[in-house]
FIFI-769200 format. One line per 2 residues: their letters; for each residue x, y, z of N, C-alpha, C. Coordinates in steps of 0.001 Angstrom, whole numbers, plus 524288, in hexadecimal, padded with zeros to 5 digits. Atoms other than C-alpha are relative to their C-alpha. Layout:
<sites>
A) X:Y:Z:X:Y:Z:X:Y:Z  ...
</sites>
This chain:
<sites>
XX) 80085:7FB00:7F8CA:8A55F:8298E:73FC0:8057B:80162:7FEDC  7FA97:8000E:800AD:8B239:82F46:742D1:7FE10:7FE97:8075D
XX) 7FF5F:80197:7FB2F:8B6A6:82C6C:7516B:7FC8F:802CC:8026C  80167:7FAC2:7FAAC:8B2C9:839EC:75A84:7FB3A:7FC51:7FEDC
XX) 8047B:80186:801C4:8A3F0:8346D:752F5:7FDD6:7FBFD:801A3  80231:807FC:7FE77:8A25F:82626:757F1:80030:80330:80486
XX) 7FF65:8005B:7F910:8A755:82B51:765D4:7FDC1:8036C:8033B  801A1:7FB56:7FE19:89DF5:834DB:7662A:7F960:7FBD1:80140
XX) 805DF:80086:7FD10:8934B:82BBB:76343:7FF60:7F968:80278  7FEE6:804DB:7FE82:898DE:81EA3:76AF6:7FE74:80358:8075B
XX) 804DA:7FC7A:7FB31:896CD:82892:7778D:7FB75:80163:8003B  80594:7FF38:7FF1F:88804:82C27:772F2:80088:7FB9B:801F1
XX) 80200:8047D:80003:88533:81FC7:7718F:80102:7FFB9:8071A  7FD7E:7FFDF:7F842:88C5D:81D9C:77FDF:7FA86:802D3:80321
XX) 8034B:7FBCA:7FBC3:8850D:8281F:78596:7F869:7FE59:80194  806DF:80342:7FF81:876DE:821EC:781FB:800E7:7FC85:80065
XX) 7FD20:80385:7FC43:87A64:8170A:785EA:7FEBB:7FEA4:804EE  801BB:7FB41:7F8F2:87C9A:81C95:79489:7FB56:800CD:800BD
XX) 803E4:7FDB4:7FF5A:87197:822C7:79354:7FC11:7FD11:8005F  80434:80503:7FF17:866A8:81835:790B3:800C6:7FD7C:8048C
XX) 80243:80791:7FC5A:86C02:80CE7:79911:7FDDA:8047C:80606  800AB:7FCEC:7FC31:86E45:818AB:7A3AD:7F7D4:800B0:800B3
XX) 804A6:7FE3C:7FEE0:85EF6:81E85:7A15A:7FBBB:7F953:7FF24  80085:8017D:7FEF5:85C43:8121F:79FDB:7FD40:7FB14:805DC
XX) 80054:800AD:7FCB1:85FBB:80D19:7AD09:7FD47:803FF:803CD  8026A:7FCAD:7FC4E:85977:819AE:7B1C0:7F8B3:7FE41:8007D
XX) 806D6:803B2:80106:84A91:81416:7ACCF:7FFB7:7FB0D:8036F  7FE82:802B6:7FD06:84ED2:8081C:7B2B3:7FDD1:7FE50:80641
XX) 7FC21:7FEF9:7FA3C:85521:80C09:7C0ED:7FAB5:80366:7FFBB  80156:7FC5C:7FCF9:84EBC:81840:7C454:804DB:8029D:80073
XX) 7F919:7FEFC:80065:85E0B:81BD1:7C3B7:800B2:7FF97:7FB56  7FD41:80093:80306:86682:81FA4:7BB94:80440:7FEA7:8006F
XX) 7FE24:80574:800D2:870DC:81660:7BFBD:7FE0A:7FC80:7FF31  800B9:8062B:80167:86EDE:809AC:7B9CF:8016A:7FC2B:80307
XX) 7FC19:802BF:7FF2A:87737:80448:7C25F:7FF2A:7FFFD:805A3  80055:80273:7F823:86FC5:80607:7CF5F:7FC4F:7FDBC:8011A
XX) 802ED:800EF:7FDFE:86584:801B6:7D72B:7FADC:80159:7FD16  80836:7FD1F:8042B:85619:7FDB1:7CF3A:7FE1A:8025B:80512
XX) 805B3:7FD6E:7FA95:84BA7:8051F:7D667:7FC10:7FC10:7FF12  80301:80271:7FE1E:84315:7FC59:7DC5F:7FB06:80213:80483
XX) 80722:7FD13:7FB51:83431:7FDF9:7E19D:7FF47:7FA17:8022D  8039E:80253:7FBBB:82C7F:7F99A:7EBA1:7F8C8:8039C:7FFA2
XX) 803A6:7FE35:8001A:81D61:7FAD7:7E8A9:7FCF4:7FEE8:802B5  80392:80197:7FD26:81197:7F91D:7F18B:7FBB7:802A7:7FD5A
XX) 804C0:7FD41:8020B:80421:7FAB0:7EB8D:7FC1D:7FD2A:8033B  80387:802C7:7FC56:7F878:7F8BE:7F384:7FAFA:7FFAF:7FB9E
XX) 8055B:800DE:80449:7EAB7:7F3B7:7ED52:7FD7F:7FF74:803AC  80461:7FF28:7FB42:7DD1B:7F4C9:7F66A:7FB8B:7FF48:7FC87
XX) 807B8:801AC:7FF27:7CEDE:7EDA4:7F5AA:7FF1D:7FC59:8053B  804DA:80380:7FD78:7C466:7E953:7FB58:7FA8D:80039:7FDC1
XX) 8044D:80380:800FA:7B901:7E22B:7FC39:7FC8D:80184:804B7  80417:7FDF6:7FCF5:7ACFE:7E5C8:800CB:7FB78:7FBF4:7FFC6
XX) 80417:80414:7FE8B:7A30D:7D934:80557:7FBC7:80234:8045A  8076E:80052:7FE1C:7933F:7DD32:80621:7FC63:7FB7F:80015
XX) 804C7:8032D:800A7:7877C:7D5C7:80781:80239:7FBCE:7FC2D  7FD33:80638:804ED:791C8:7C972:7FFE2:801B6:80368:7F924
XX) 7FC04:7FD07:80524:796DE:7D4B0:7F658:80244:8021D:802CD  7FA6A:7FF61:7FF30:7A23E:7D5F2:7F47F:802B1:804C4:7F9F2
XX) 7FE1A:7F90B:804F7:7A9A7:7E4B4:7EC57:8068B:800B1:800C7  7F957:7FC36:80055:7B84C:7E7F9:7EAE7:80149:80077:7FE9D
XX) 7FAC8:7FB3D:80033:7C1FF:7F0D0:7E94D:8025A:801EA:800DA  7F9B0:7FD2B:7FEAA:7CDDC:7F688:7E5C8:80073:80599:7FFC8
XX) 7FF99:7FAB1:8023B:7D1B4:804CB:7E7F2:8057F:8008E:801F6  7FC0E:7FEFB:80065:7DA77:80C66:7E9DE:801C0:800E0:8081E
XX) 7FE74:800E3:7F80D:7E34E:80CA4:7F7A9:8063A:80426:7FE43  7FAE5:7FD6E:7FE0B:7EEE5:81403:7FC5C:805B7:7FBF2:80515
XX) 7F97E:804A9:7F9A1:7FEDD:80ECC:802FB:7FF1D:807D3:80362  7FB74:7F98B:7FE7E:7FFDB:81A55:80D85:80500:7FEB2:7FF1F
XX) 7FAB4:80008:7FE6E:80C8F:81FDD:8101A:8011E:7FBDB:80328  7FFA2:802F8:7FA25:80D0D:81D17:81D0F:7FFD3:7FA45:7FEBF
XX) 80007:80810:800C2:808F4:80CE5:81A50:80283:8002F:7FC4E  7FEBB:801FD:80541:811E2:80C84:80EAB:805F8:801D3:803B3
XX) 7F9C4:80048:7FBB3:81E8C:811D6:817AA:80301:7FB47:80433  7FCCA:806A6:7FD62:81E56:807B4:8208F:7FF91:7FD3C:7FDCF
XX) 7FDC8:80664:8061B:81D09:7FEBB:815CA:807ED:7FEDB:80114  7FC24:7FCB8:800C6:828CF:805EF:8135B:8062F:7FD8F:8050D
XX) 7FD89:802D0:7FB7D:82F68:804B0:81FE2:80095:7FCF2:801E0  8025C:80606:7FD3B:82A36:7F695:822DF:8047B:7FDCB:7FD05
XX) 7FDE0:8025C:80576:831C0:7F2DB:816B0:80640:80083:800F7  7F9D5:7FEED:8005A:83FA9:7FAFC:816C1:8036E:801E8:80653
XX) 7FE09:7FFDF:7FBEC:84110:7FCAF:825D5:8001F:7FD9F:80489  80079:80366:7FB1F:83A28:7F2DD:82DB9:7FC8A:80258:80570
XX) 801A7:7FC53:7F9FD:8339C:7FD13:83523:7F846:80206:7FD11  80347:7FB2E:801AB:825CB:8044A:83478:80065:804AA:80018
XX) 7FF54:7FBE9:80027:8252B:810E0:83228:7FC0B:802AD:802E1  80399:80074:7FCB3:81AD1:811D7:83CF9:7FB51:7FD1B:803FA
XX) 802B1:803E5:7FE4F:81233:80864:83FE1:8019D:7FAB1:80221  7FEBF:80324:7FA04:812BD:7FB3F:8482E:802B5:7FCB4:7FAA1
XX) 7FC55:8052F:802BC:81D0F:7F0F4:84525:7FD96:7FD01:7FC5C  80324:80181:803A4:81A97:7E97C:83BA4:80038:7F9DA:80151
XX) 800B8:803C4:7FE2A:81615:7DABE:83EE9:7FA10:7FEE8:7FABC  80395:80459:8001C:80B17:7D1A0:83BF9:7FC21:804BC:80146
XX) 8038D:7FB55:7FED1:80101:7DBB1:84170:80212:80869:7FD7F  7FF3B:7F863:8037F:8076D:7E822:83A0F:80313:7FD9C:7FA8B
XX) 7FDE6:7FD73:80412:808A8:7E7C2:82CDC:7FBB0:800E4:7FBF6  802FB:7FEE6:8034F:800D9:7EC5E:82212:7F988:7FC84:7FE1C
XX) 806A8:8042C:7FDDA:7F441:7E249:82347:7FC87:7FEEC:80232  80764:7FE1E:7FF6C:7EA1F:7EA6A:828EF:7FCAA:8028E:80018
XX) 80353:7FD3B:80397:7DFB0:7ED95:82398:7FBC8:80517:802D6  803A1:7FD36:7FAF7:7D67D:7FA01:829DF:7FBA4:802F4:7F95F
XX) 802D3:7FF05:80092:7CB9F:7FFED:82499:7FB6F:8064B:800D1  8011D:7FAF5:7FD2A:7C49E:80CEC:824FA:7FBCB:80123:7FBC7
XX) 8057C:7FCFB:8020D:7B6F5:813B6:821F7:7FF60:802A6:7FDCA  80152:7FAD0:80406:7BA63:81F6D:81DA7:801D9:80158:7FA19
XX) 7FEE1:8007C:8038A:7BC30:82335:81335:803B7:80420:7FC73  7F9AB:7FBAA:7FFA2:7C9F8:82B1A:81041:802B8:7FDB2:7FA92
XX) 7FFA6:80138:80577:7D128:82A97:80368:8091E:7FED4:802EC  7FB25:800D1:7FF87:7DF19:824D2:8077F:80632:803B1:7FB6D
XX) 7FB78:7FEE6:803C2:7ED17:82C2F:802F6:8055C:7FD4B:8036D  7FD2C:80296:7FE28:7FA1D:8266E:8038C:8025A:80466:80494
XX) 7FE1F:7FBA8:7FAA6:7FF80:8320C:80B84:7FDFE:7FF16:802D2  80464:7FDDD:7F944:7F3BA:8307C:81679:80562:7FDFB:80466
XX) 7FEF3:803D6:7FD30:7FC30:82C60:821DE:7FCCC:7FDC0:8040D  8027A:80241:7FE39:7F805:8220D:82695:80182:7FBCC:803BF
XX) 7FF99:800C8:7FB3E:7FEDC:81EB0:8331A:7FD63:8009F:80545  8002F:7FE20:7FA02:7FB5F:81DCB:84068:7FB0E:7FFDB:802B3
XX) 80628:80098:7FB98:7EF05:81CB7:84B99:7FC85:802FD:7FAD3  80313:7FC7A:800E0:7E8DF:82535:843C6:7FE77:7FF03:7F7CB
XX) 7FC86:80129:80673:7ED7D:826B3:83331:7FEB4:7FBB9:7FFA9  80048:8035D:8040B:7EFFF:818CE:83324:7FABF:7FC6C:8015D
XX) 805A9:8032C:801F1:7DF47:814F3:83512:8014D:80096:7F955  800AD:80146:80435:7DB6A:810A7:82875:7F96C:80579:7FEFC
XX) 803E9:7FB64:7FFBC:7D2E2:81E3F:8240F:8032F:804BA:8017E  7FC19:7FC66:7FAB4:7DB60:82655:82D09:80492:80411:7FBE2
XX) 7FBBD:7FF4E:802F5:7E5CF:827CC:82365:80152:80765:7FFBC  7FE8B:7FAF6:80262:7ECB4:83673:821A0:7FA82:801B0:80432
XX) 804EE:7FCB0:7FDFC:7E053:83EFE:8225B:7FAF8:7FE8F:7FF1C  80551:80291:8027B:7D7BF:83732:81E54:7FB46:7FED5:80380
XX) 8062F:7FEBE:7FCB5:7CF10:8358E:82B3D:7FBEF:7FD8A:800E8  80272:804C1:7FFB5:7C966:82986:829ED:801D0:7FD7D:8052A
XX) 7FF2E:802B5:7FAD7:7C7BC:81DC9:83507:802E2:7FB05:7FBD5  800F1:8056D:7FFF0:7CB44:80F70:83390:7FC45:7FD8E:80583
XX) 8023A:80387:7FE00:7C0AC:8055C:8354A:801F9:7FD14:804CD  7FDAF:802B9:7FA4F:7C2EA:7FF7C:84221:7FBFE:7FB16:80348
XX) 801CC:802A3:80041:7B6DC:7F791:842A7:7FDB1:7FC25:7FD79  80529:801B6:802C0:7A955:7F098:83F6C:80602:7F9E6:7FAAA
XX) 7FE67:80550:80331:7B430:7E48D:8395B:805B9:8033D:7FD44  7FAA3:7FF33:8063C:7BDBD:7ED6D:831F7:802C9:8045C:80154
XX) 7FA92:7FFF6:7FDB4:7C8F2:7F1F5:83AD6:803E1:7FDBE:7FCEC  7FBB6:8017C:801CE:7D3C2:7F20F:836AA:801B4:7FB1F:801BC
XX) 7FE50:805C3:7FF6B:7DAC5:7E2E6:83584:80303:7FFA2:7FC81  7FB82:802B0:802DE:7E46A:7DAE9:82F1C:7FD52:7FD1A:7FBEF
XX) 80073:804AD:80333:7E307:7D2E0:822C1:7FF3A:7FE7C:80103  802D4:8042B:7FF05:7DB69:7C8A7:81FF2:80549:7FBF7:7FDDF
XX) 7FACE:802B0:80429:7E674:7C58D:815FE:804C9:803B4:7FE02  7FBB4:80085:7FFDB:7F3CB:7C817:815D7:80476:7FEE1:7FB63
XX) 7FE3D:80210:8018B:7F909:7C3CC:80773:80486:805C3:7FE95  7FBE6:7FBEC:8029C:80684:7C926:80389:803BD:7FB4B:7FD4B
XX) 7FDA9:801FF:8065A:80BF9:7C1D6:7F5CF:8068D:80302:800F2  7F977:80096:7FF49:819D2:7BE6C:7F789:80304:7FFC6:7F825
XX) 7FE21:7FF0C:804AF:824C5:7C2DC:7EA39:80106:8013A:7FDB3  7FE26:7FC25:803D6:8289F:7C8C2:7DF3A:7FD7A:80505:7FEC8
XX) 80379:7FC75:8026A:8249E:7D5DB:7DC84:7FC0D:800B5:7FD18  800AE:7FA54:7FB6E:8198C:7DACB:7DE2A:7FDB8:7FA4D:8041B
XX) 802FF:80749:7FD8F:812C7:7D05E:7E935:7FA2B:80650:804D3  8039A:7FE5D:7FCAB:805ED:7D597:7F237:7FDE8:801AB:80415
XX) 80081:7FFC6:7F905:80112:7D7BC:8002E:7F922:7FEE9:7FE62  80638:80083:80088:7EFE7:7D4B6:7FF46:7FECB:7FFD5:8072D
XX) 80570:8022E:7F6B6:7E9DD:7D855:80E72:7FCD9:8013F:7FEF1  80630:801D5:7FD83:7DCD2:7D393:81016:7FCEE:800FB:8042A
XX) 803B4:801D3:7FD9C:7D2AA:7D56E:8177E:7FC28:80295:7FF24  808F0:7FF36:8008B:7C397:7D543:81A03:7FC72:80315:803E6
XX) 804D3:7FEC8:7FA42:7BC5E:7DE5B:823F5:7FA3E:7FD97:80048  803EB:8028B:80084:7AF80:7D662:826CC:7FC06:8077D:80599
XX) 8024B:7FD3C:7F924:7A50F:7E528:82DDE:7FD73:7FC5B:8023D  8028B:8020A:7FC9B:7A20A:7DEF8:83A2E:7F85E:803F0:80243
XX) 803FD:7FDD4:7FAD8:79867:7E9B5:84187:7FBD9:80485:7FC6F  8043B:7FCB1:80125:7922E:7F3CE:83C44:8031C:7FF67:7F869
XX) 7FF4E:7FDBF:80515:793D4:7FB22:82BEF:80516:80176:800D1  7FD53:7FA84:7FD98:79F07:8013C:829EC:803F4:80095:7FA04
XX) 7FCE9:7FAB3:8067D:7A614:80ABB:81DAE:80657:7FF16:7FF29  7FA1F:80054:800FC:7B347:804D7:8187C:8005A:802BA:7FCE3
XX) 7FEF0:7FB73:804AE:7B954:80DE7:80FE4:806E2:800F0:7FECE  7FA27:801F5:801FB:7C91E:80B51:80EE4:80205:7FBEC:80240
XX) 7FD7A:806B0:7FC7A:7D110:7FF9F:813AE:806DA:804D4:80072  7FD55:7FE8D:801AB:7DF79:80316:81752:8053C:7F82B:80331
XX) 7FA58:801FB:7FF55:7ECCB:7FA31:81873:80143:800AD:805BC  7FC0E:7FFAB:7FB79:7F3A4:7F99D:8277A:804F0:7FE73:8027C
XX) 7FC44:8036E:7FF45:7FD67:7F5A9:82EAD:7FE8E:7FDB6:80535  7FFBE:80363:7F87B:7F7D0:7F1AF:83D46:7FA1B:7FE60:7FEF6
XX) 80533:80082:7FFDE:7EABB:7EE51:840DC:7F9BE:803A0:8046E  801F4:7FB3C:7F9E5:7E78B:7F798:84C52:7FFB9:806F3:7FCA3
XX) 8004A:7F9E1:800BE:7E09B:805A3:84878:8035B:802BC:8033E  7FFAC:7FAB9:7FE3B:7E3B7:81290:84CB4:80635:7FD68:8042E
XX) 7FC42:7FFDB:7FDF2:7F14E:80E14:8509E:803D2:8022C:7FE90  7FAE6:7FCAF:80337:800C6:8155D:84E75:801CB:7FB92:7FDBE
XX) 7FDB7:80130:80213:80390:80BDA:849AD:7FF46:7FED0:7F850  8009A:8036E:8031A:7FB3C:80908:83EC8:7FF11:80473:7FA1F
XX) 7FFAE:7FF52:803C3:7FDFE:80ABD:82E9D:7FCE2:7FE29:7FD08  805D3:80200:8047F:7F54D:8089B:82264:80782:80158:7FACC
XX) 7FF5F:80047:80699:7FC1A:8082E:815A1:7FEBE:7FF3B:7FC45  80036:80101:803B7:7F32B:8056C:80F47:7F807:800D9:80236
XX) 805A1:7FE3A:801D7:7E3D0:80E5F:80BC3:7FAEC:7FF62:7FC27  8025B:7FCCD:802A1:7DA2C:80D45:804C3:7F89F:80274:80042
XX) 80537:7FE46:80041:7CAE4:8128E:80254:7FEC5:7FF6C:7FBAD  803A3:8052D:80385:7C03C:80C4C:7FD45:7FA3E:80521:7FF12
XX) 80631:7FD23:7FE8E:7B18F:8138F:7FB4D:7FEF5:7FC34:8052F  8006A:804E7:7FCB5:7AB10:80D9D:806B9:7FC1A:7FE77:7FF4D
XX) 80339:804EB:7FE81:7A56A:802D1:8098B:7FD04:80249:80730  8011F:80111:7FA75:79B1A:80051:81606:80097:7FA39:80071
XX) 8031E:806BB:7FE62:79AE9:7F29B:81BBB:7FDB3:80021:80356  804B6:80139:7FB36:7901A:7ECA7:821E9:802D9:7FACE:80321
XX) 7FBC2:80597:7FEA2:79317:7E153:82B1B:80166:7FDDF:7FDE9  7FE68:80274:8024A:7978A:7D5A1:825F3:80031:800B7:7FAF8
XX) 7FBA2:7FF6C:80431:79E2E:7DDBC:81AC4:804C0:7FF35:80105  7FA57:7FE9D:80001:7AAEE:7DA83:815E2:8039E:8042C:7FC22
XX) 7FE5B:7FB7F:803B9:7B53E:7E402:81074:80576:7FBDE:80210  7FAA6:8038C:7FF7B:7C3B4:7DD20:80B1A:8051D:80467:7FD6E
XX) 7FBC9:7FBF5:80294:7CEB4:7E6DC:809F7:803FB:7FB8B:7FF82  7FBD8:8069A:805B1:7DA6D:7E011:7FFB7:8026B:80440:80137
XX) 7FD4E:7FCEF:8013B:7E5CC:7E9CA:7FF8D:806DA:7FAEA:7FC05  7FB98:801B1:80447:7F0E0:7E501:7F53F:8072C:8037B:7FFC8
XX) 7FB4B:7FE05:7FFB0:7FE28:7E8DE:7F870:80528:7FCD9:7FBD2  7FEC6:8011B:803FE:805BB:7E6AD:7ED74:806F4:80244:7FF39
XX) 7FA9E:7FDFC:8005A:8150B:7E756:7EC16:80335:7FE23:7FC97  7FC75:800DD:807C4:81D8F:7E898:7E03A:805EB:803A6:8023E
XX) 7FA47:7FEBB:802BD:82D4B:7E952:7DE95:80340:7FE6F:7FB54  7FF59:800E7:806D2:8353A:7EB0B:7D42E:805C3:80167:800D1
</sites>
């Protein structure tokens, strides 16, 4: 091999090696600059379940739920600016640990407006047109237990509330996770909502709502 061909071979090998380095770094980091910052991410996943106890028989279900854009915006604002996006100021009585119920048959969507005196009520987000239950022992209330695990990714927050029907039969068809106890409040924000097949509670029947929020990061 003459010197000219040897030089061309060396240049070709160097080009292939450097290209492989940059391609590999792009696939690993999403950036063409291998020395730039890595891509970290945060993920919030909400899971919903409910259990109905009637005549000493308990039935439990887990159904699809949505996180509302407005609710997630409020979470992001609190994390990154220390301020709320329009609700009450964060405190022991203003945080996403309140459970609300609706008797209306609705289909929650992430894009539903979910704040304020009307759309901040469970069942009335966006153009759903439903209403929140405010009587029979099933009015919006703080969770019975609010457990937050700590440590490395991923971690969960479990919010559980049991409602007992107290006065007359009541249909329940959905639940929401809200930031405060007051219904029809200008400061009300819904973080998540879940609709399910309507169940009719009789006096003494209970429905237990469980929200499990999983936070992951890398």
